[in-house]
C-alpha positions as CSV (number, residue, x, y, z in Angstrom):
1,M,24.1,12.2,19.5
2,R,22.6,16.0,19.3
3,S,19.9,15.7,21.5
4,L,17.4,18.5,22.9
5,V,17.6,16.6,26.0
6,C,21.5,16.0,26.5
7,I,22.4,19.5,25.0
8,V,19.7,22.4,25.0
9,I,18.3,21.5,28.5
10,V,21.5,20.4,30.3
11,T,20.6,22.3,33.5
12,W,17.2,21.4,33.1
13,V,17.9,17.4,33.8
14,I,19.0,16.2,36.9
15,A,19.0,12.6,38.2
16,I,16.3,11.6,41.3
17,H,17.7,9.0,43.4
18,T,14.3,7.6,44.5
19,S,10.7,7.6,43.2
20,A,8.6,10.7,44.5
21,G,6.2,10.4,47.7
22,I,2.8,11.9,48.0
23,A,3.3,15.7,48.3
24,S,2.5,17.5,51.0
25,P,0.9,21.2,50.2
26,Q,2.1,22.4,53.5
27,S,5.9,21.6,52.9
28,W,6.7,20.8,49.5
29,E,10.8,21.0,50.5
30,K,10.2,18.2,52.9
31,S,8.3,16.0,50.1
32,A,11.2,16.6,47.8
33,A,13.6,15.7,50.6
34,D,11.7,12.4,51.1
35,C,12.0,11.9,47.8
36,G,15.6,11.8,47.8
37,L,16.5,15.5,46.4
38,V,19.4,16.9,47.7
39,S,20.3,20.6,48.6
40,N,21.2,21.9,45.0
41,E,18.5,20.0,43.4
42,I,16.0,21.4,45.7
43,A,17.2,24.7,44.8
44,L,16.9,23.8,40.8
45,L,13.3,23.2,41.7
46,K,12.7,26.0,43.6
47,A,14.1,28.4,41.1
48,N,12.5,26.7,37.8
49,R,9.4,25.2,39.4
50,I,9.7,22.1,37.3
51,L,12.2,19.5,37.4
52,V,12.9,16.4,34.9
53,S,14.5,13.5,36.5
54,N,16.7,10.7,35.1
55,D,14.0,8.2,36.6
56,T,12.6,6.3,33.5
57,Y,9.6,4.0,32.9
58,R,8.7,1.5,30.1
59,Q,5.2,3.2,29.5
60,I,4.4,6.5,30.4
61,F,1.3,5.6,32.0
62,E,3.0,3.8,34.8
63,V,3.4,7.4,36.7
64,Y,-0.5,7.9,36.9
65,T,-1.2,4.3,37.9
66,A,1.5,4.5,40.7
67,T,0.0,5.2,44.2
68,E,1.9,8.2,44.8
69,R,-0.3,11.3,45.0
70,P,-0.9,14.2,43.7
71,F,0.3,13.8,40.2
72,F,0.5,16.3,37.2
73,I,-1.2,15.1,34.0
74,T,1.3,16.4,31.0
75,S,0.3,17.1,27.5
76,D,2.9,14.4,26.6
77,S,0.9,11.6,28.4
78,L,-2.1,12.4,26.2
79,L,0.1,12.7,23.0
80,N,1.9,9.6,23.7
81,A,-1.6,7.6,24.2
82,Y,-2.9,9.1,21.2
83,H,0.5,8.2,19.0
84,V,0.2,4.6,20.3
85,L,-3.7,4.6,19.0
86,F,-3.1,6.5,15.8
87,E,0.0,4.0,14.8
88,E,-2.0,0.9,15.7
89,T,-5.0,2.7,13.6
90,I,-2.7,3.2,10.5
91,L,-1.3,0.0,10.7
92,R,-4.3,-1.9,10.4
93,L,-5.0,0.5,7.3
94,E,-1.7,-0.3,6.0
95,T,-2.3,-4.2,6.4
96,S,-5.1,-4.0,4.6
97,Q,-3.2,-2.1,2.0
98,A,-0.8,-4.8,2.0
99,R,-3.2,-7.6,1.2
100,Q,-4.7,-5.2,-1.7
101,L,-1.7,-4.4,-3.4
102,P,-0.4,-7.5,-5.1
103,N,-3.9,-7.9,-6.8
104,T,-3.9,-4.3,-7.8
105,L,-0.7,-4.3,-9.4
106,N,-1.3,-7.9,-11.2
107,E,-4.4,-6.4,-12.5
108,V,-2.7,-3.4,-14.0
109,L,0.1,-5.4,-15.3
110,K,-2.4,-7.9,-17.0
111,T,-4.3,-4.9,-18.6
112,L,-0.6,-3.6,-19.7
113,E,0.3,-6.8,-21.5
114,L,-2.8,-6.8,-23.7
115,Q,-2.6,-3.1,-24.6
116,S,-1.8,-2.6,-28.3
117,V,-1.0,1.0,-28.3
118,E,1.1,2.4,-31.2
119,I,2.8,5.6,-31.7
120,E,3.2,7.0,-34.9
121,G,6.8,6.7,-36.2
122,K,8.3,5.8,-33.0
123,P,8.3,2.0,-32.4
124,K,11.4,1.9,-30.4
125,V,10.0,4.7,-27.9
126,M,7.1,2.5,-27.7
127,E,8.7,-1.0,-27.2
128,A,11.1,0.8,-24.6
129,A,8.3,2.7,-22.7
130,K,6.4,-0.6,-22.4
131,M,9.4,-2.9,-20.9
132,R,10.1,0.1,-18.8
133,A,6.5,0.0,-17.2
134,R,6.3,-3.8,-17.2
135,L,9.6,-4.0,-15.1
136,M,8.7,-1.1,-12.4
137,L,5.5,-3.4,-11.7
138,G,7.3,-6.4,-11.7
139,I,10.2,-5.3,-9.2
140,A,7.3,-4.4,-7.1
141,L,5.5,-7.9,-7.4
142,R,8.7,-9.9,-6.9
143,L,9.3,-7.8,-3.8
144,I,5.8,-8.9,-2.6
145,D,6.1,-12.5,-4.0
146,D,9.3,-14.6,-4.3
147,S,7.6,-16.6,-7.0
148,F,6.7,-13.8,-9.4
149,R,8.6,-14.3,-12.9
150,F,8.1,-12.8,-16.5
151,H,9.8,-16.3,-17.7
152,E,11.7,-14.1,-20.1
153,V,15.1,-14.3,-19.6
154,E,16.2,-10.6,-19.9
155,L,13.5,-9.4,-17.8
156,D,13.9,-11.9,-15.2
157,A,17.7,-11.3,-15.0
158,I,16.7,-7.3,-14.3
159,L,14.3,-8.5,-11.7
160,D,17.1,-10.6,-9.9
161,A,19.4,-7.8,-9.9
162,E,17.2,-5.0,-8.7
163,V,15.6,-6.9,-5.8
164,A,18.7,-8.2,-4.9
165,K,19.8,-4.4,-4.4
166,I,16.4,-3.5,-2.9
167,Q,16.3,-6.2,-0.4
168,G,20.2,-5.5,0.8
169,A,19.4,-1.7,1.3
170,E,23.0,-0.9,1.5
171,I,24.2,0.9,-1.7
172,V,24.2,4.0,-3.6
173,E,24.9,3.9,-7.2
174,S,23.8,5.3,-10.5
175,P,20.5,4.0,-12.3
176,A,21.0,0.7,-14.0
177,A,21.0,0.5,-18.0
178,W,17.5,-0.5,-18.3
179,M,16.5,2.8,-16.5
180,G,18.0,5.0,-19.6
181,E,18.9,8.5,-18.9
182,M,17.7,9.8,-15.5
183,R,19.9,13.0,-15.4
184,P,19.3,15.6,-14.1
185,V,16.2,14.4,-12.0
186,L,18.0,11.1,-10.5
187,E,21.9,11.0,-10.0
188,T,22.0,8.2,-8.0
189,I,19.6,5.6,-6.5
190,D,19.9,5.6,-2.8
191,Y,18.9,1.9,-1.8
192,T,19.1,2.3,1.9
193,R,15.9,4.0,1.7
194,F,14.3,0.8,1.0
195,K,15.4,-0.8,4.4
196,P,11.7,-1.3,6.6
197,R,11.5,0.7,9.6
198,G,8.9,1.4,11.8
199,F,6.2,-0.9,12.4
200,Y,6.8,-2.0,9.0
201,D,9.9,-4.1,10.4
202,K,7.5,-6.4,12.6
203,S,6.1,-8.7,10.1
204,D,7.2,-10.3,6.6
205,R,4.2,-9.2,4.8
206,L,4.8,-5.7,6.0
207,R,8.3,-5.8,5.3
208,R,7.4,-6.9,1.6
209,Y,4.8,-4.2,1.4
210,F,7.3,-1.5,2.7
211,R,9.8,-2.4,-0.2
212,A,7.4,-2.6,-2.9
213,V,5.7,0.7,-2.1
214,A,9.1,2.3,-1.4
215,W,10.0,1.3,-4.9
216,L,6.9,2.6,-6.9
217,Q,7.6,6.0,-5.0
218,A,11.3,6.1,-5.8
219,I,11.7,6.1,-9.4
220,P,10.5,9.2,-11.5
221,F,9.0,9.2,-15.0
222,R,10.5,12.8,-16.5
223,I,8.2,14.3,-18.6
224,D,11.1,15.7,-21.1
225,D,11.7,11.9,-22.0
226,D,9.7,10.3,-24.5
227,E,10.3,7.0,-23.2
228,Q,9.5,7.8,-19.8
229,L,6.7,10.0,-20.6
230,V,5.1,7.2,-22.7
231,A,5.7,4.7,-19.8
232,I,3.9,6.2,-17.4
233,F,0.9,7.1,-19.6
234,L,0.7,3.5,-20.5
235,L,0.8,2.7,-16.9
236,G,-2.0,5.0,-16.4
237,A,-4.1,3.7,-19.2
238,A,-3.9,0.3,-17.9
239,A,-4.9,1.4,-14.2
240,G,-8.0,3.0,-15.9
241,E,-9.2,-0.2,-16.2
242,V,-9.0,-1.5,-12.7
243,K,-12.2,-0.9,-10.7
244,N,-12.1,1.2,-7.9
245,I,-8.3,1.7,-8.1
246,E,-8.4,5.5,-7.2
247,K,-9.6,4.9,-3.7
248,A,-6.7,2.4,-2.9
249,W,-4.0,4.4,-4.6
250,D,-4.8,7.5,-2.7
251,P,-6.1,6.1,1.0
252,Y,-4.4,9.0,3.1
253,K,-5.2,12.2,1.7
254,S,-7.7,13.1,4.7
255,F,-5.1,12.1,6.8
256,L,-2.2,13.6,5.2
257,G,-3.0,16.3,2.6
258,L,-1.5,16.2,-0.8
259,K,0.7,14.2,-2.7
260,D,4.0,15.7,-3.7
261,D,4.3,14.4,-7.2
262,W,1.7,13.0,-10.0
263,D,1.1,9.5,-9.7
264,L,-0.6,6.7,-11.4
265,I,-4.1,7.9,-11.0
266,D,-2.8,11.5,-12.4
267,A,-1.4,9.5,-15.3
268,T,-4.6,7.7,-15.9
269,R,-6.4,11.2,-16.0
270,I,-4.0,12.8,-18.5
271,A,-3.5,9.8,-20.9
272,S,-7.3,10.0,-21.4
273,K,-7.1,13.4,-21.9
274,N,-4.3,13.1,-24.4
275,K,-4.9,10.1,-26.1
276,R,-4.8,11.4,-29.6
277,Q,-1.5,13.4,-29.1
278,I,-0.1,10.1,-27.7
279,E,-0.7,8.1,-30.4
280,S,0.5,10.7,-32.9
281,G,3.5,11.2,-31.4
282,D,3.0,14.9,-30.3
283,F,5.1,15.2,-27.2
284,P,6.0,18.6,-27.2
285,E,2.5,19.7,-27.1
286,I,1.8,17.2,-24.1
287,R,4.8,18.7,-22.3
288,H,3.4,22.3,-22.9
289,T,0.1,21.1,-21.4
290,L,1.4,19.3,-18.4
291,L,3.9,22.2,-17.7
292,L,1.1,24.6,-17.8
293,E,-1.0,22.7,-15.7
294,A,2.1,22.1,-13.2
295,K,2.2,26.2,-12.9
296,V,-1.4,26.8,-12.6
297,Q,-2.3,24.2,-10.2
298,N,1.4,24.5,-8.0
299,R,1.9,20.8,-9.2
300,R,6.0,21.1,-9.0
301,P,7.4,18.9,-6.1
302,L,8.1,21.0,-3.0
303,I,10.4,18.6,-1.7
304,N,13.5,17.2,-2.9
305,D,14.2,13.3,-2.3
306,Q,16.5,12.4,-4.8
307,D,20.6,12.4,-4.8
308,R,21.2,14.7,-7.7
309,Y,22.5,17.9,-8.9
310,P,20.1,20.9,-8.8
311,P,18.0,22.0,-12.0
312,Q,19.1,25.2,-13.4
313,Q,16.2,26.8,-12.2
314,Q,17.1,26.6,-8.7
315,L,20.3,28.8,-9.5
316,A,17.7,31.6,-9.8
317,D,15.1,30.5,-7.7
318,P,16.0,29.1,-4.5
319,T,12.4,27.9,-3.8
320,Y,12.4,25.9,-7.3
321,V,13.0,22.0,-6.5
322,A,12.3,20.1,-9.8
323,E,10.2,19.8,-12.6
324,A,7.0,18.2,-12.4
325,N,7.0,14.6,-12.8
326,F,5.3,11.0,-12.2
327,R,5.7,8.4,-9.5
328,I,3.8,5.3,-9.8
329,K,2.8,5.9,-6.3
330,S,3.5,9.5,-4.9
331,A,4.4,9.9,-1.2
332,Y,2.5,12.8,0.8
333,R,3.9,16.2,1.3
334,T,4.5,17.2,5.1
335,P,5.6,20.8,6.2
336,A,8.8,19.5,7.8
337,A,10.0,17.8,5.0
338,I,9.5,21.1,2.6
339,L,11.4,23.1,5.3
340,F,14.0,20.7,5.3
341,T,14.6,21.1,1.6
342,R,14.6,24.5,1.8
343,T,17.2,25.0,4.8
344,T,19.8,22.3,3.6
345,N,22.4,22.9,1.1
346,P,25.8,21.9,0.2
347,G,27.1,24.1,3.0
348,R,24.3,22.8,5.4
349,D,24.2,19.3,4.7
350,L,21.5,18.3,7.5
351,P,18.7,20.3,9.1
352,N,18.1,20.9,12.8
353,S,14.7,19.8,14.4
354,L,14.3,23.1,16.1
355,E,13.4,24.4,12.8
356,V,10.2,22.4,13.3
357,A,9.5,23.9,16.5
358,I,10.2,27.6,15.4
359,S,7.5,27.0,12.6
360,L,5.3,26.0,15.4
361,G,5.9,29.0,17.3
362,S,8.5,28.2,19.9
363,G,10.3,31.3,21.0
364,F,12.6,29.2,22.8
365,A,13.6,27.3,19.7
366,R,13.9,30.3,17.7
367,N,16.3,31.9,20.3
368,T,18.5,28.6,20.8
369,L,19.0,28.3,16.9
370,E,20.0,31.9,16.3
371,R,22.6,30.9,19.0
372,L,23.5,27.9,17.3
373,E,23.5,29.1,13.8
374,P,23.4,33.1,13.8
375,D,22.7,33.1,9.8
376,P,19.9,35.7,8.9
377,E,19.1,33.7,5.8
378,L,18.3,30.9,7.6
379,A,16.2,32.7,9.8
380,R,14.4,34.4,6.9
381,T,13.9,30.9,5.0
382,I,12.0,29.1,8.2
383,L,9.8,32.3,8.7
384,D,9.1,32.1,4.8
385,C,7.8,28.2,5.4
386,Q,5.6,28.5,8.1
387,R,3.0,28.9,5.5
388,Y,3.2,25.5,5.0
389,F,2.4,24.4,8.3
390,D,-1.1,25.3,8.1
391,G,-3.4,22.8,5.9
392,D,-6.9,21.3,6.1
393,S,-5.9,17.3,6.8
394,L,-5.7,15.5,10.2
395,Y,-2.0,16.1,10.0
396,F,-2.4,19.7,10.3
397,S,-5.0,19.6,13.1
398,Y,-2.3,17.6,15.0
399,L,0.2,20.7,14.2
400,S,-2.4,23.3,15.2
401,A,-2.9,21.1,18.7
402,L,0.9,21.3,19.1
403,R,1.2,25.0,18.6
404,T,-1.3,25.6,21.3
405,L,1.6,24.5,23.5
406,V,3.7,27.5,22.8
407,D,1.3,30.0,22.8
408,E,1.1,32.6,25.6
409,P,0.2,30.9,29.1
410,V,-3.7,31.6,29.6
411,K,-4.9,33.9,32.2
412,D,-4.3,32.8,35.7
413,A,-1.6,30.2,34.6
414,P,0.5,28.9,37.4
415,D,3.8,30.7,37.9
416,F,5.9,27.8,36.5
417,M,4.3,28.6,32.8
418,H,6.0,31.9,32.6
419,T,9.6,30.3,33.1
420,E,12.4,29.4,30.5
421,A,12.1,26.1,31.9
422,W,8.6,25.5,31.0
423,E,9.2,26.7,27.4
424,I,11.8,24.0,27.3
425,K,9.6,21.5,28.4
426,S,7.0,22.7,25.6
427,C,9.5,22.6,23.3
428,N,10.5,19.1,24.0
429,T,6.8,18.0,24.1
430,I,6.0,19.2,20.3
431,L,9.2,17.9,19.1
432,G,8.4,14.8,20.5
433,G,4.9,14.6,19.1
434,W,6.3,15.3,15.6
435,A,8.7,12.7,16.1
436,Q,6.3,10.1,16.9
437,L,4.0,11.4,14.1
438,S,7.2,10.9,11.8
439,H,7.5,7.6,13.1
440,T,3.8,6.7,11.9
441,W,4.4,7.8,8.6
442,I,8.1,6.8,7.7
443,L,6.5,5.2,4.4
444,Q,3.9,7.1,3.2
445,A,5.3,10.9,4.1
446,K,8.0,12.1,1.5
447,Q,11.4,12.3,3.2
448,S,13.7,15.2,2.1
449,M,17.2,15.1,0.8
450,T,20.1,17.5,0.7
451,E,21.1,18.1,-3.0
452,R,24.7,17.8,-4.2
453,G,26.8,21.2,-4.1
454,L,25.8,23.4,-5.7
455,S,-9.1,22.7,48.3
456,D,-8.6,22.3,51.8
457,E,-6.7,19.2,51.0
458,S,-4.9,19.5,47.7
459,P,-6.7,17.7,44.8
460,I,-5.7,14.1,43.6
461,G,-3.8,15.6,40.7
462,F,-3.5,18.5,38.4
463,V,-3.9,19.0,34.7
464,E,-1.4,20.7,32.5
465,P,-3.0,24.1,32.3
466,D,-3.5,24.4,28.5
467,P,-7.4,23.8,27.8
468,E,-7.1,24.8,24.4
469,F,-4.5,21.9,23.8
470,F,-6.9,19.5,25.3
471,S,-10.0,20.8,23.4
472,K,-8.1,20.4,20.0
473,M,-7.0,16.9,20.9
474,A,-10.7,16.1,21.2
475,D,-11.3,17.8,18.0
476,L,-8.4,15.8,16.7
477,A,-9.9,12.5,17.9
478,D,-13.7,13.2,16.7
479,A,-12.2,14.0,13.2
480,T,-10.2,10.6,13.0
481,L,-13.5,8.8,13.9
482,S,-15.3,10.4,11.3
483,I,-12.8,9.6,8.6
484,L,-12.6,5.8,9.9
485,N,-16.3,5.4,9.7
486,E,-15.9,5.6,6.0
487,A,-12.9,3.6,6.1
488,G,-14.9,0.0,6.8
489,D,-14.4,-2.5,9.8
490,L,-11.3,-2.4,11.3
491,T,-11.9,-5.5,13.7
492,T,-11.0,-8.9,13.9
493,S,-14.2,-11.5,13.4
494,D,-14.7,-14.4,16.1
495,L,-13.8,-17.1,13.3
496,S,-10.7,-14.9,12.0
497,F,-9.7,-15.0,15.7
498,A,-10.3,-18.6,16.0
499,D,-8.0,-19.0,12.8
500,N,-5.3,-17.1,14.3
501,L,-5.0,-19.0,17.4
502,R,-4.5,-22.2,15.5
503,H,-1.8,-20.6,13.4
504,L,-0.3,-19.5,16.8
505,A,-0.4,-22.5,18.3
506,A,1.3,-24.4,15.1
507,L,4.0,-21.8,15.5
508,V,4.7,-22.4,19.1
509,E,4.4,-25.8,19.2
510,G,6.9,-26.7,16.4
511,S,9.6,-24.5,18.8
512,E,12.3,-26.1,21.5
513,R,14.0,-22.5,22.1
514,M,13.1,-19.0,22.8
515,D,15.4,-17.6,20.1
516,D,13.3,-20.0,17.6
517,L,10.4,-18.6,18.6
518,K,11.4,-15.0,18.7
519,E,12.2,-15.8,15.2
520,K,9.1,-17.3,13.8
521,F,7.5,-14.2,15.5
522,S,9.4,-11.7,13.8
523,K,8.4,-13.2,10.5
524,S,4.7,-13.9,11.4
525,T,1.9,-11.6,10.2
526,M,0.1,-12.1,13.1
527,Y,2.0,-9.0,14.5
528,E,-0.4,-7.0,12.5
529,N,-3.3,-7.8,14.8
530,C,-3.1,-6.3,17.9
531,D,-5.3,-9.0,19.8
532,M,-2.7,-11.5,18.5
533,R,0.4,-9.6,19.7
534,E,-0.9,-9.6,23.1
535,E,-0.6,-13.6,23.1
536,M,2.6,-13.7,21.4
537,F,4.2,-11.1,23.7
538,F,2.7,-12.9,26.9
539,I,4.2,-16.2,25.7
540,K,7.7,-14.4,24.6
541,D,7.9,-12.6,27.9
542,S,7.0,-15.8,30.0
543,L,9.8,-18.1,28.6
544,P,12.4,-16.6,30.8
545,T,10.8,-17.7,33.9
546,V,10.6,-21.4,32.2
547,V,13.4,-23.7,33.3
548,N,15.1,-24.5,30.0
549,A,14.4,-28.4,30.3
550,D,10.9,-28.0,30.4
551,V,10.5,-25.1,27.5
552,K,9.2,-27.6,24.9
553,C,6.5,-29.1,27.2
554,Y,5.6,-25.8,28.3
555,L,5.1,-24.7,24.4
556,R,3.3,-27.7,23.7
557,Q,0.6,-27.0,26.6
558,R,0.5,-23.4,25.5
559,A,-0.2,-24.5,22.0
560,Q,-3.0,-26.9,23.0
561,D,-4.5,-24.0,25.0
562,F,-4.8,-22.2,21.9
563,I,-6.4,-25.2,20.0
564,D,-8.8,-25.8,22.7
565,R,-10.1,-22.0,22.8
566,A,-10.2,-21.9,19.3
567,T,-12.4,-25.0,18.9
568,A,-14.7,-23.5,21.5
569,I,-14.9,-20.4,19.6
570,E,-15.7,-22.1,16.2
571,N,-18.2,-24.1,18.2
572,G,-20.1,-21.2,19.5
573,D,-19.5,-21.9,23.0
574,S,-20.7,-18.5,24.6
575,N,-18.2,-18.4,27.6
576,S,-15.2,-18.7,24.9
577,V,-16.8,-16.0,22.7
578,D,-17.5,-13.6,25.5
579,A,-14.4,-13.9,27.1
580,W,-12.7,-13.3,23.6
581,R,-15.0,-10.4,22.8
582,S,-14.3,-8.7,26.1
583,K,-10.5,-8.6,25.5
584,V,-11.2,-6.9,21.9
585,F,-10.1,-3.4,21.6
586,E,-12.0,-1.8,19.0
587,I,-10.2,1.1,17.5
588,K,-13.3,3.1,16.8
589,E,-14.0,3.1,20.5
590,G,-10.5,3.9,21.3
591,W,-10.9,7.3,19.2
592,K,-14.5,8.0,21.4
593,S,-12.5,7.5,24.3
594,L,-9.5,9.5,23.5
595,S,-12.2,12.3,22.6
596,E,-13.9,11.9,26.0
597,I,-10.8,11.9,27.8
598,S,-9.5,15.0,26.1
599,R,-12.8,16.9,27.0
600,Q,-12.7,16.1,30.6
601,L,-9.0,17.1,30.7
602,E,-10.2,20.3,29.3
603,A,-13.1,20.9,31.7
604,I,-10.7,20.2,34.9
605,A,-7.7,22.5,33.3
606,R,-10.2,25.2,33.3
607,K,-11.6,24.6,36.8
608,Q,-8.0,24.2,38.3
609,L,-7.1,27.5,36.5
610,A,-10.0,29.4,38.2
611,G,-8.9,27.7,41.6
612,E,-12.5,25.7,41.9
613,N,-12.4,22.6,43.7
614,L,-13.4,19.5,41.6
615,N,-16.3,17.3,42.3
616,S,-16.4,13.6,43.1
617,V,-16.7,12.3,39.3
618,E,-13.7,14.6,38.0
619,S,-11.5,13.4,40.9
620,G,-12.6,9.9,40.2
621,F,-11.6,10.7,36.5
622,L,-8.1,11.6,37.9
623,K,-7.7,8.8,39.8
624,A,-8.3,6.5,36.9
625,Y,-6.2,8.5,34.4
626,G,-3.6,6.0,34.3
627,K,-5.6,3.0,33.7
628,Q,-7.6,4.8,31.0
629,I,-4.7,5.8,28.8
630,A,-3.2,2.3,29.3
631,R,-6.5,1.0,27.8
632,L,-5.9,3.2,24.8
633,M,-2.3,2.1,24.8
634,F,-3.7,-1.8,24.4
635,Y,-3.1,-2.6,28.2
636,D,-5.8,-4.2,30.5
637,E,-6.2,-4.6,34.1
638,S,-3.6,-7.4,34.2
639,T,-1.1,-6.5,31.7
640,S,-0.7,-2.7,32.6
641,A,1.2,-4.0,35.7
642,F,3.8,-5.4,33.4
643,P,4.0,-3.3,30.5
644,R,6.6,-4.1,27.5
645,D,9.7,-1.8,27.1
646,D,8.8,-0.4,23.7
647,A,7.8,3.2,24.0
648,P,11.0,4.5,22.3
649,R,10.3,5.6,18.6
650,I,12.8,6.4,16.2
651,A,12.3,7.8,12.2
652,D,14.8,9.2,10.0
653,V,13.6,12.1,8.3
654,H,16.3,14.0,6.2
655,T,19.0,12.2,3.8
656,G,22.5,14.0,3.8
657,Q,24.3,14.3,0.2
658,S,24.8,11.0,-1.4
659,A,23.2,9.3,1.3
660,E,26.1,9.2,3.3
661,E,24.6,10.6,6.6
662,F,20.8,10.6,8.0
663,L,19.1,12.9,10.4
664,H,16.9,10.9,12.9
665,V,14.4,12.4,15.4
666,G,13.2,10.1,17.9
667,V,11.8,9.8,21.5
668,G,13.1,7.8,24.3
669,R,12.0,6.0,27.7
670,P,9.4,8.6,29.5
671,R,11.0,10.5,32.3
672,K,9.5,11.3,35.6
673,F,8.6,14.9,35.8
674,Y,8.2,17.2,38.9
675,V,6.0,20.4,39.3
676,L,5.5,22.6,42.0
677,Y,1.8,23.6,41.2
678,P,0.6,26.9,43.2
679,W,-2.7,26.0,44.8
680,R,-4.6,28.2,46.9
681,E,-1.9,29.6,49.4
682,D,0.2,26.4,49.5
683,T,2.9,24.9,46.5
684,V,2.3,21.3,45.9
685,L,4.9,19.1,44.6
686,C,3.3,16.8,41.9
687,A,4.9,14.1,39.7
688,G,4.4,13.5,36.1
689,A,5.9,12.1,32.9
690,I,7.5,13.4,29.7
691,M,8.5,11.8,26.5
692,P,11.9,13.2,26.1
693,F,12.9,13.8,22.6
694,H,16.1,13.1,20.8
695,E,17.8,14.0,17.5
696,F,21.1,12.8,16.1
697,A,23.0,12.1,12.7
698,D,24.2,8.8,12.1
699,T,25.6,7.0,8.8
700,Q,23.1,4.1,8.9
701,R,19.4,4.4,8.9
702,H,18.0,3.2,12.5
703,T,15.2,0.9,13.0
704,D,13.0,0.8,16.5
705,E,15.3,-2.4,17.4
706,S,18.6,-0.8,16.6
707,W,17.5,2.6,18.5
708,F,16.9,0.6,21.7
709,R,20.3,-1.0,21.4
710,K,21.8,2.6,21.3
711,L,20.0,4.3,24.0
712,D,21.1,0.9,26.3
713,E,24.6,1.7,25.1
714,D,24.5,5.2,25.6
715,H,23.5,4.8,29.3
716,Q,25.9,2.1,30.1
């Protein structure tokens, strides 16, 4: 495993044998010894002023809800809370998309079936194009609904074959005959890309949605092929008849920015504009217009996501990726994917995540990569791609916040911020943040692929002294809330919750063993609702404490409890409704809270940099910080004491040649982090936590579940 924690910072990570106690500002060495640190460990802490231990936690907030004081609030802790809240937000939006997609596809297909467009002198082209268009939609619909059929022997046989390969997600092979000539754009289809990952692997509905969207993103429609060009225009014309399709087809523009390919909505616009040329078969004129638009508006793809040989133009221009093409759904551009497209080639099959840190301004990452790969051309390419790390969407606002972590320390910054160890910590933090963001956007962001060859008392705690970072995080939370205010209601109604309780009761009552229940939960769409997940996790986590002989009885009783609660809510029982509503976590309220927490951390960081005492309100805020971020991460007073072991995240971000190897980035379990904070005339030993970043290549695409197993195996 190539890991920033395991390779780059070997001397930074050392084992701590016991948890830290309350630090004494008069003798931090004594506090360190009380923690179980031995002489050489204390020497390292003294030299570097910071230390990462091998002590791990299930959730990062545990460090800050413990009784030990003082603590050190890291940027990692706020970022981790941000990502949990952000991923839940996107999960809810994607759940809504998953419900809407089959209806939208059915409407487009219905309109397509009724089309009577003719092309002068090219009936065979028209016939083949319509079949291609129908199959592309039909395969997506079958992936969502097993009962979908054309009731035409030839087409249904193609559906069966293609869907089996997509669901298998194991092979890489040339396009099927019905797709016709796909070269040079598509040499082979990497079916492993259709394996559901991230939160999409948590319920059957989301797994189906993932495969359908990934399919619609995967197959290009070349503009230099008559059949493919007509097919996408037929789809575009049909989509133009569907009400409100544009908003449903491009829901994440404010979040991610630009799409990398022309999609169905572009096809609608272009088909309408060129209707006369299409019907007359004047394809050369259409191609000329499209190529001109692609050049003027810079609409050529910047990210290669196909297993193919590079186009001839790339031999002369290394920044050239491919000619403009259409996808029914286009994935969005991300700067790292553009960067990795530029920095990989047959001689360098996989990129290095340090490239991302370099692009965000990390001098440590630049120096480290230059030692690992002393290639001036690589360095120039990374420098040239820095321009792609600036933009207008929330994604770029987030990157801007990360960038502050590797800026020059602010005036009066503590001495530990001027050490190489702190540079390493900051590099780890921004890469860990990027990895968590990649996990959220595993489906909607386009993945790159290598082409073939060719005071008198110390304060209760301290805040990481980077006020600008916390300011930008507050701005990011405010911007997210502004976008969500236009997205509609993201909450669950009382009656919907009652319906879910009855559904959960049915699942629980019919189970006799824990394994049965786990399997049912994995297939249930209730995972999509965080309020129901709490109920599901509670049952599953409590089962090991139940004697086997009593499991069935216990589950039956739990099922009856759910039914009784549902009935009370449906009947308007005020106590039951109030109890339910008190547990509901409003997503929008979460973003307001994140903004307020970030502003407060900014203010405290500024005061501590100036050596000012905190008032009672600020001290109370620090004392409650752990509980506040636990709430953002969907833990209340009772559940935060027994958090789930699900903090690690993994995402594959680049595909090697012929899909033989995949680059993964992720975070592991939170680790305890020690800081010697200079306060007045004393030095205070503080405890905090970081999210360790990992990078590795493997021959399979990992899910969160397999990543957990790998982490545990590596620590045995």
